[in-house]
N, C-alpha and C positions, 0 to 999 in steps of 0.2 A: 623578180622572186624568186625563190623555192618552194616548188613543189614538194612538198611533202609523200615517202612511199606508202603504202597500203601493206608495207610486210605485217606479218603477223607480229613481229618483236615491236611494231611501233605500237600496235595494239594493246599490246601486253604494257609498255612502258607509260602508256597515258591512263591503263588503268589501276597505276600503284597510289596506294590508301582509297581506295574504287572497292566493296564488298565485290565478289565473284564468284561464282561456284565452279568446281573441283573435280570431275569422276575421275578414279583411280583405279589399278589393277582391283580384281576382285571385286567388284561392284559394290564401291564404297565411295561415297559423298559429303564434300567438304565444303561447306559457306565460309568465307571469311573475308577480312579486310587484308588485300595484297601490301605489305613492307615493304616488299622487295623481289628479286629474284639474279640469277647468277648466267653467267654463259654457257653452263647445262640447265638451265631453266628449271634449276630446284628453284621451288617458288616459299619465302615466307611468308605465312600465315598470322595476322593477328587477329581474336575477338573469335576465333574460332569456334565452329562447330559441327561437328556429323551429324549427317542425317541421316535419316531411318526409314524408310518406309514398307507399310505391311498394308495387309486387309483385313477390317476389321468385320465382325459375327454378320453384318449388313452387307459387305462385300463393297466398303466404302474406303478410299486410300487414305492412310492415315500417314502420321509425322511423329519422330519423335525425336527430339535433338541432344545431343551431348554438347557439352562445353567442353572444351578443352585448352583454351587460349592460344598461345606462342607455338606455329608450330614450323617444320620444313618436310615440304612434299618434297619427296625427291623428282626430279623433272622426267625419268623411263618410268616411273611407275602411271604419268599421267596420259589418261585415254582424249578427254576435254576441257576446256578453259570454256565456261563464260564467264565473257567480258562485261562490265558496268554497262559503261558508256560508249557505243562504237561510232559516235558523233553522226 
């Protein structure tokens, strides 16, 4: 029986068709369904929304969402990826 390695790319493959959270340069945050990726780790996201966090008058952190549909995020802009199911 072959044991699967725990390389980051394997976790990414296991997250295809799952909802993931991505932070990119300039402090931008996206949530979407991972449709696929390429060898440069460019990510294709579907059902994507950009998340804007702000502090309201009472000091509570609030979120607003802008629906973007399908987008491609360049791999060299990604700071972190929060994968759906790490098993």
